N, C-alpha and C positions, 0 to 999 in steps of 0.2 A: 303522693306528690301531684299537685294540680298540673294540668297541661301547660298553663302559663309559666309556672315555676320550672317545669321541665325544660321549656324552651329557653328560659333565662339561663339555666345551667348549661345547656348545649351551646348557646351563644357565647357565654363566658369561656367555655372550653375552647371554642374556636379562637377567641381573642388570645387566650394564654398560649395555645399551641402555636399560633401565628407569631406572637411576640417572641417566643423562644426560637422559632426558625429565623426571624430577623436577627436576633442576637448571634445565632450560630453563623449566619451568613457573614456578618461583619467580623466575627472572631476568626473564621476560616480564611476569609479573603484578605483581611487587614489585621493580623495579630499584632498585639503591642509588645510581645516578647517572643523569644525563641521557643517557649514552651506552650504558647497559647494556640488555640485554633483546632485542637484535636478533640473530637467529641462523637459519641454515638457510633463508634466503629466496632460493632458487635460481630459482624461477619461480612463476607463479600457481598451478600445481598442486603442485610440490614446495616446500611452505611450512610451517614449523613454528609460525608465529604463530597461524593459525586454530585448530589443535587446542589450543594453550595457552590460548586464550580461550573455548573452546567450553564448553557446559553439562556435557559429560561429562569435562572435564579433571580434575575432582575430585569425589569422592563423600563427602558428609558432612565436607567440609574436608580429605579425604585425597586427594592427587594419585593418579590411577589408576595411575601408574607404580609406586607402592608395592606394589601387588598383583603386578605383574610381577616386581619384585625378590624378593618372597616366593616365588613359584612357581619362578623360576629358581634360587633358593637351595636349595629342596627337591630339584630335579632334580640339582643338583651334589652335594648331600649324599648323595642316594641312590646316585649313582655311586661316591662315595668309601667309603660304609659300606653295602654291599649287604645286603639281607635280603629274603625273600619278602614279608613284610607291608609293608615300606617300599616295595617296587616296586609292589605292588598298589595301595597308597594313591596313589603318584605317578602311576600309570597312570590312575586315575580322575580325578585332578586334571588330567592332561594332556588328557583328553577334554573336560572343561568349559572348560579354557583355550583349546583350539582353537576351540570354539564362540564363545567371547568374542572371539577374534582375528578370526574371520570377521565377527561382528557389528560390531566396531569398524572393520574394513576397509570394509564396506559403508557405514557411517556416514560415514567419511572421504571415500569416493568420492561420496556424496550431497552432501557439503559442497563438493566440487570441489577438494579439496586433500589432500595426503598428507604427513605428517611423516616425514622420512627416519629419524629416531631410532625412531619407532614402527614403521616398516617393518622396521628391523633386528630389533626384538623379534619381529615377525610371522614373519620368516624363521627365526630360531632356534627359536621355539616350534613352527613347522611341522616343522622337522627333528627336533626332540625327539619330537614326536608320532609322526612316521614310524617312529622307532626303537621306540617302545612298540608301535606297530601291527604292524610286521613282525617284530620280534625280542623283544618283551617277554614277560613271564610270562603264562601262560594263553592264549597266542595260538591254541592249538588246541582250546580249550574249546568245548563245543557251542553255547551261546547267547550272545547279546549281554551279558546280565547277568553270566554267568560270566566272560566275557573282560574286561569293563571295569568292572563295578560290584561289586568285592569288596574294598573298602578296609578297613583295620584301624580299628575304632572308637577304639582308644587313640591311634593316630596322628592321626586326624582331630580328636579332642578336643584333643590337644596342639597341633596346627597352629592350631586355632581360637583357643585361649587366647593363644598367642604372637602370632598375627596381630592380634588385637584389642588387645593391650597395645601392640604396635608402632604400630598405626594410631592409637591414642589419643595416643601421643607425637608422631607426625607431625602430627596435627590441632592439637595445642597449639603446635607449631612454626609451623604455617600461621597460626594466630591471632596469634602473636607477630610474624610478618612483616607481616601485614595491619595490625596496630596500629602497627607501626613507620612505616608510611606517613604517619601523622599526627604523627610525631615527628621523629627525627633524619634519616631519609631525605628527608622533604619539605623540611626546612630546608636540607639539603645540596644538593638539586636547585635550590632557589630561589637559593642562593648561587652555584651553578655557572652558572645562567642569567644572572645579572647580571655574572658574570665573563667572559661571552662577548664578543668584539669586536663593535662595531656594524658592520653591513653596509648598503650603499646599497639603496634600493628599486630594483626593476627599471625600465628605461627606459619600459616600458609596464605600468601596473598594470591588471589585467583589470577591465573594467567589469561583468563577470558576478559578481554578489554572491550568495554562498551564504547569508549573513546580513547584514542591513543595518539599523543603528540610527540612522545619520545620513545626510543627503543626500550629504555629501562623505566619502569614505573616510577621509581623514586627521583628521576631527573626532571620531572615536570614541576613547575612552581605551584600548581594547584593539583593536589592528589586526593582522589576520592576512592575509598574502598566502600562500595555500596552493597550492603546486605539487602538483596533484592529478591523479588518473587515475580515470575513472569505472568502471573494472574492477579497481580496487586494493582488496583486502580491508582493508588498514590505513586507507585513506581512508574506508571505511565505518565502521570503528571510531571514527575521529576525528569523523566526522559525527554518529554516535550519542552520542559523548561530549559534543560541544558542545550537542546537544539536551538532554542531562541537566543541563548546567551553565547553560544559557540562563536559566532562571527566576531564578537568583541574580544573574546579570549582565545582566538585561534592560535594553535601551537603551544598552549599553556596548560591544557587540562588533560589529565589521565584519569580514566574511570575504570577501576577493576570491579567486575560484576561478581560479587561474592554470593554464590547460590545460597538462598535461604528460603526455600519454598515453604509456605505455611500449609503443608500437606502432611498429615500424620503418617503417611506411607513411608516417608524417608526422613522426616525431621523429628528427632527425639529431643532436641535441645529445648524446645518450647512446646507446651501442651496446647496447641491450636490446630484445628483441622478446618481452616476457612476456605482453602482453595484446592479442592480435589482436581487432580490432573496437573498440578504445578510440578510435581516430581518428574512426570513423564516429559514435560517440556524442558526441564533442566537437563535430563539425560540427552534429549535430542540435540539441544544447542551445544552441549559439551562434547558430543561425539566427535566432531571435527572442528578443532580449534580455529582452523583457517576460515571456516564459515560462520563462526560464532556471531560476529557483529551483524552480518546479513540476516541470520535467522532471528536474532534478538530484535532487530528493528522490524522485521516482518510480523512477528508476533504482536508487538506493541501497536503496529499499524492496524492490526485486525483483532484488537483486544477482546471485544465482545464475542466475536466468532471463536476465538481461541478457548473459550469456556466450554465449547461443545466438543464432546469426545469424537464425533464424526469429523469435525474440522481438523482436530489434532491428528487423527488417523490419516486423513488426506494429506496433511502437511508432511507427515513422516514419509508417505509414499512419494510425494512430489520431489522431496529432497534426498531420497534414498537413506532414510534414517530409521527404518524399521528395526535394524539390528541394535540400535542404541538402547532400546528398552531392556535388553537382556545381556548387553556387553558388560562383563564384570569389571573391566578396567575403568570404563566410563562411570559406572555406578559407584565404584570405590572412590574415584576422584571427586565426584560430586559430594559424596558422603563426608570425605575428609574436609572439604571446604565448609559444608554445613556445620560440622562439629566445632569449627573454630569459634562459632557463636557462644560456646560454653566457656570460652577463655576470658570473658569479660564479667566483672563483678556486677551483681544485680543492681538495677536502677529502679526497681519497684519491688515492694514486698510481695506482690502477687506472682512474680516470676522469679525463677531460680537464677537466671543469668541476665547480663546487661543487654544482649541482643535478643529482643523479644518481639519485635514487629518490623514491618517493612514499609518504606525504606528506612534503614538506619545507615547513616554515613559516618565513616571515620574520615573526617575532612582535615587534612594536614595535621593529623594526630589528635583531633578533638571529636568527641562523639556528638552527632546531631541526629535526633530521632524525629522522623517525619519530614514534612516540607513546609516551606513558607514562600511568600510572594517573590516575584522576580526581582523587585527593587532591593529586597533584603539580601537575597543570595548574591546578587550582583555586587552589593556593597561589601559583603564579606570577601568575595573574590578580589575586588579591588584593594581591599585592605591587606590581604595576603600578598598580593604582588608588591604593594608599597613597602610592606615589611621586609620582603626579600631584597628589594632594590636598595633600601637603606643600607643593608649589609650589617646593621648593628641591632636588628630586632626592633620591634615596635616599642616606642618610648612613651607615647601618650595618644589619647584620642581627642581630636579637636572638632568641635561642632559649635561655632559661634559666628555671629554677624556683628561687625563693628558698628556701633551706634553713632 
């Protein structure tokens, strides 16, 4: 394969990987249905959800993948239509691009997760940079500036105009997708929720309440049995989401935290070993029911630190929980709660039981796997309250504007 063809392939790889990250960004943040938005959740580390929800996922409303598409397209075009000025400009961009790749990689590692789609872009970007470094124009020039920083001003000006125009269009599309969450998509999700079959409550409803509005769990108008894992990033997202929605639904929500750590040491219901240490955190938080919510909230507030065994050991000492890890009553209680996950019929041929990932909610008798945006969960909550206030059940779903 010629060097020019190789760079075309690497540039195309950057375009494809970036386009897929853009698609996933929109699917995760603005799903069109109750089932959309989940992808690339291989393990706690190889997980595309964290990057999609991170503060760097979009800049000024433009998904960061857009800039990867643009750089990849320039590399491919430079390989197809070679010229000295084009190559010098692309070489300069490749230098800044690889610096950005390194910065994003460090940021991902600091978050404790890596998106495989992003990793694909990083690999293609690194390979393209290598070609510019080893075989590109001016590689024998005397100084750093001569080798790397001799772009064509005309090319840079053209790139800048095209990139800004395209970014403006992407930002408008982003705004449209966000606005759609308060319109058709929200109504569709509410309708899908009420179309789900009713499922039974587990034989044991956890007495460990993450949120409690009434003394009896079943007396709250919004009742969530959350199969959760204290080292699950999506469970943190749900926790923070409920914190944001709580003022609007004050006194109306009960959340029973149904321990379901994806840690093979204590969970035999599902064959996953994604979150080592989650069993220990379950035992610690279950040891004293009166402290559960305080401990639950502290772990989620220090989520990245909680993955470290040293932090967990210090956490146990600070709260006097060392005995929890060997207390037979606590271990049996957590195990009984975990085992209720086997009471639900399979929802996927890949897994033996319906409870297979976290968070999974039994929300007023219907199963919801995963999370979705605030606007959609808020709409479901409002519909549940409206249903109960009617006293006769939900009769129809209305979403129209009089012309």
